C-alpha positions in Angstrom: 193.8 74.1 2.2 190.9 73.0 4.4 191.5 69.9 6.5 187.9 68.6 6.3 186.3 67.6 3.0 183.3 69.7 1.9 179.9 68.4 2.9 177.3 67.7 0.1 174.5 70.3 -0.3 171.7 70.0 2.3 168.2 71.4 2.5 165.9 71.2 5.5 163.4 68.5 4.8 165.9 66.2 2.9 165.0 62.6 3.6 167.7 60.8 5.6 168.6 57.4 4.4 170.5 54.3 5.6 173.5 53.3 3.6 174.9 49.8 3.1 178.5 49.8 2.0 179.7 46.6 0.4 183.5 46.3 0.6 185.8 44.0 -1.3 189.6 44.0 -2.0 189.7 45.6 -5.4 191.2 45.1 -8.8 193.3 46.9 -11.4 191.5 49.0 -14.0 192.9 46.9 -16.9 195.0 43.8 -17.4 198.1 45.8 -18.2 201.4 46.5 -16.4 200.6 50.2 -16.5 197.4 49.6 -14.6 198.9 47.0 -12.3 201.7 49.2 -11.0 199.5 51.8 -9.1 197.2 49.1 -7.9 200.0 46.9 -6.5 201.6 50.0 -4.9 198.5 50.9 -3.1 197.8 47.3 -2.0 201.4 46.4 -0.9 202.0 49.7 0.9 199.1 49.0 3.3 200.7 48.2 6.7 197.9 45.7 7.3 199.0 43.7 4.3 202.7 43.9 4.7 204.1 44.4 8.2 207.8 44.5 7.2 209.6 47.7 8.5 209.0 50.5 6.1 212.6 51.3 5.3 213.3 47.7 4.3 210.0 47.2 2.5 210.1 50.3 0.4 213.4 49.3 -1.0 212.0 45.9 -1.9 208.8 47.2 -3.3 210.2 50.0 -5.4 213.4 48.4 -6.3 212.2 44.9 -7.2 208.5 44.2 -7.0 207.1 47.2 -8.8 209.8 46.7 -11.5 209.1 43.1 -12.3 205.8 42.0 -10.9 203.3 44.3 -12.9 204.0 42.7 -16.2 203.9 39.1 -14.8 200.6 39.9 -13.0 199.2 41.5 -16.1 199.7 38.3 -18.0 197.7 36.4 -15.4 194.9 39.0 -15.3 194.7 38.8 -19.1 193.8 35.0 -18.8 190.8 35.7 -16.7 189.6 39.2 -17.8 186.2 39.1 -19.3 184.4 41.4 -21.8 182.6 43.0 -18.8 185.9 43.6 -17.0 187.6 42.2 -14.0 185.6 39.2 -12.6 185.8 40.4 -9.0 184.4 43.8 -9.9 181.7 42.4 -12.2 180.5 39.9 -9.6 180.6 42.5 -6.8 178.6 45.0 -8.9 176.0 42.3 -9.5 175.9 41.3 -5.9 175.2 44.9 -4.9 172.4 45.2 -7.5 170.8 42.0 -6.3 171.2 42.8 -2.6 169.4 46.1 -3.3 166.6 44.3 -4.9 166.3 41.6 -2.1 166.5 44.2 0.6 163.8 46.3 -1.2 161.4 43.4 -0.7 161.9 43.7 3.1 162.7 47.3 3.8 160.2 50.1 3.2 162.2 53.0 4.6 164.8 54.7 2.3 168.2 52.9 2.0 171.1 52.9 -0.5 173.6 50.2 -1.4 177.0 51.2 -2.7 180.2 49.2 -3.5 183.7 50.4 -2.5 187.1 48.7 -2.9 190.0 48.8 -0.4 192.3 49.3 -3.4 191.6 50.5 -6.9 188.2 51.5 -8.2 185.4 52.2 -7.3 187.4 53.6 -4.3 186.1 53.7 -0.8 186.3 57.5 -1.0 184.0 57.5 -4.0 181.5 55.0 -2.4 181.4 57.0 0.8 180.9 60.3 -1.1 177.9 58.7 -3.0 176.4 57.7 0.3 176.8 61.1 1.8 175.4 62.8 -1.3 172.3 60.7 -0.9 171.9 61.9 2.7 172.9 58.7 4.4 173.3 59.5 8.1 173.7 55.9 9.1 176.0 53.5 7.3 176.5 49.7 7.6 179.9 48.6 6.4 179.6 45.0 5.0 183.0 43.6 4.2 182.7 40.7 1.8 185.2 38.6 3.8 183.4 35.8 5.7 186.5 35.2 8.0 188.0 38.1 9.8 191.6 38.9 9.1 193.6 42.0 9.9 195.0 42.0 6.4 191.5 42.0 4.8 188.6 43.0 7.1 190.6 45.4 9.2 192.3 46.9 6.2 188.9 47.6 4.7 187.7 49.2 8.0 190.9 51.3 8.1 190.0 52.7 4.7 186.6 53.8 6.1 188.1 55.3 9.2 190.6 57.4 7.2 187.7 58.9 5.2 185.7 59.6 8.4 188.8 61.5 9.8 188.4 64.1 7.1 184.6 64.3 7.4 182.9 67.2 9.3 179.5 65.6 9.6 180.2 62.0 10.5 177.4 59.5 10.1 176.6 56.7 12.5 178.6 53.6 11.6 178.0 49.9 12.1 180.4 47.2 10.9 180.0 43.5 10.2 183.1 41.8 11.6 182.7 38.3 10.2 180.1 35.7 9.4 182.3 32.6 9.0 179.9 30.5 11.0 176.6 32.2 10.1 174.0 29.5 9.2 172.9 31.3 6.1 176.4 31.6 4.8 177.1 27.9 5.5 173.8 26.9 3.9 174.8 28.9 0.7 178.2 27.2 0.6 176.7 23.8 1.0 174.1 24.5 -1.7 176.7 25.5 -4.2 178.7 22.3 -3.6 175.6 20.2 -3.9 174.6 21.9 -7.2 178.1 21.1 -8.5 177.9 17.5 -7.4 174.4 17.0 -8.8 175.9 17.7 -12.3 179.3 16.2 -11.9 179.0 13.5 -9.3 181.0 13.4 -6.0 184.8 13.6 -5.9 187.2 11.4 -4.1 188.1 14.3 -1.8 186.9 17.9 -1.3 189.7 20.4 -0.8 188.7 23.6 1.1 191.4 26.1 0.3 191.6 29.5 2.0 193.8 32.5 1.3 197.0 32.3 3.3 198.6 34.7 5.7 201.9 34.7 7.5 202.0 32.3 10.5 203.0 35.1 12.8 199.6 36.8 12.3 198.1 33.8 14.1 200.7 33.8 16.8 200.1 37.5 17.5 196.3 37.0 17.9 194.7 37.1 14.5 191.7 34.8 14.6 191.6 34.1 10.8 193.2 30.6 11.0 190.6 29.4 13.6 187.7 30.9 11.7 188.8 29.2 8.5 188.8 25.8 10.2 185.4 26.5 11.8 184.0 27.3 8.4 185.5 24.1 7.0 184.1 22.0 9.8 180.6 23.4 9.5 180.6 23.0 5.8 181.7 19.4 6.1 179.0 18.8 8.6 176.3 20.3 6.3 177.5 18.1 3.5 177.7 15.0 5.8 181.4 14.4 5.0 183.6 12.4 7.2 187.2 13.5 8.0 188.7 11.4 5.2 186.5 13.0 2.6 187.8 16.5 2.9 190.9 18.5 3.8 191.8 22.1 4.5 194.7 24.0 2.8 196.0 27.6 2.4 197.0 29.2 -0.9 198.9 32.2 -2.2 202.1 32.1 -0.1 204.4 35.0 -0.8 208.0 35.5 0.4 210.3 33.2 2.4 208.6 33.4 5.8 206.4 30.6 7.1 202.7 31.0 6.3 199.6 29.1 7.5 199.9 25.4 6.6 199.3 23.0 4.9 200.2 24.8 1.7 197.7 24.1 -1.1 200.5 23.2 -3.6 201.8 20.6 -1.3 198.4 19.1 -0.7 197.7 19.0 -4.4 201.0 17.3 -5.1 200.4 14.7 -2.4 197.0 13.9 -3.7 198.3 13.7 -7.2 201.1 11.3 -6.2 198.5 9.2 -4.3 196.8 8.8 -7.7 193.6 10.3 -6.4 190.9 9.8 -9.1 189.2 13.1 -8.6 189.3 16.2 -6.3 187.0 19.2 -6.1 188.5 22.5 -4.8 186.4 25.2 -3.2 187.6 28.5 -1.8 185.1 29.4 1.0 186.8 32.7 1.9 185.9 34.3 -1.5 182.5 35.8 -2.1 183.4 36.5 -5.8 185.7 34.8 -8.2 188.9 36.7 -8.9 192.4 36.3 -10.1 193.3 34.1 -7.2 190.5 31.6 -7.7 190.3 31.6 -11.5 194.0 31.6 -12.3 195.9 30.3 -9.2 193.3 27.7 -8.2 191.4 26.8 -11.3 194.3 26.8 -13.7 197.6 26.5 -11.8 196.1 24.1 -9.2 194.9 21.7 -11.9 198.4 21.7 -13.5 200.0 20.8 -10.1 197.6 18.0 -9.4 197.5 16.4 -12.8 201.3 16.6 -13.3 201.8 14.9 -10.0 199.7 12.0 -11.2 196.2 12.9 -10.2 193.1 12.3 -12.2 190.1 14.7 -12.7 190.3 18.2 -11.1 187.3 20.5 -10.6 187.2 24.0 -9.2 183.8 24.8 -7.6 183.1 28.5 -8.4 182.7 31.1 -5.6 179.3 32.1 -4.5 179.2 35.0 -6.9 175.5 35.7 -7.7 174.2 32.4 -6.4 170.7 33.0 -5.1 171.3 31.3 -1.8 174.3 33.6 -1.2 172.2 36.8 -2.0 169.6 35.5 0.5 172.4 35.0 3.0 173.7 38.5 2.4 170.2 39.8 2.9 169.8 37.9 6.2 173.2 39.1 7.5 172.5 42.7 6.5 169.0 42.7 8.1 170.4 41.4 11.4 172.8 44.3 11.5 170.3 46.9 10.3 167.9 46.3 13.2 166.6 49.6 14.6 167.8 51.5 11.5 165.3 50.4 8.9 161.6 49.9 8.9 159.4 47.3 7.3 156.2 49.4 7.6 157.5 52.8 6.7 154.8 55.3 5.5 156.1 57.4 2.6 153.2 59.8 2.7 153.8 60.4 6.5 157.5 60.8 5.9 157.0 63.4 3.1 154.6 65.3 5.4 157.1 65.2 8.2 159.9 66.4 5.9 157.8 69.3 4.6 156.8 70.4 8.1 160.6 70.3 9.1 161.4 72.6 6.1 158.6 75.1 7.0 159.7 75.2 10.6 163.3 75.8 9.6 162.3 78.6 7.2 160.1 80.2 9.9 163.2 80.3 12.0 165.2 82.1 9.3 166.8 79.2 7.4 167.5 79.9 3.8 167.0 76.4 2.7 
């Protein structure tokens, strides 16, 4: 069996394109235990996600987690699954479509936008194959994680590198590491909060909750914790909030080891016991709503807060297809595409150049 994957068909004169690969975490194919099991296995076997020694972790994963967790997770997915499918995938597909349209207003030279998931479908392998088939010799990898974390951004890049290892004709690659403090991203976040407040009024406190990671990630040099706090500070400044009007928390703790604190559940309980009249919760680390935001934050979070004695609880949706966010994505992409794309590309000239290239190749004996 050949080590390298076959290259797509090529003809002299084919127009080279620039590819933009949007990357997100992924989702199971259906809200069922059967679909959850392979998805969880792929996700939890990633060394970036779980750093426990393999011989210990495999026993836990195969003997406990994959036996009991798929059915429990399936029940949660069923609560948020829409007619269109998994919310994360639906929103990411719409973002890809909208980004393609927004970029098309600025870029004249040929480009392609594809969506790939670190886990599940559409797979990174499938997305990269589509880009290669469309003659993309330059690819910008755009992870939809504003804050860099080894367990998210680096895991997505690992998936790309693994594909390149088996590729004979490797394209030029650029990657977007983070944009946690990018003005366009902060502006989009602030706009979404203001839109919510214009309809519902202002809360007693705004809770900015980020996905949690084990504390030792921070101690070993992962910048995620710092980038989350910078995002929170910049968003608070954009909204003109003082320190008493917002707080930062971390959600989705798993296992017994210490994770980044304060834990969201503890924050919600404390605010509830303090009889806080109303809180709004936003998750600035998520570009699309998903199981974590729609079930854990919007549903479970509300229960924790109200049962502790709190008043009104609002979850502010992720940026999803918010126009300000698509503009921000466009701005971030254009900054990273400099030198690769053109705003004054001449299609007639390009076709003529391609035809001349084909004729020269044929004159030299090429069959295609």
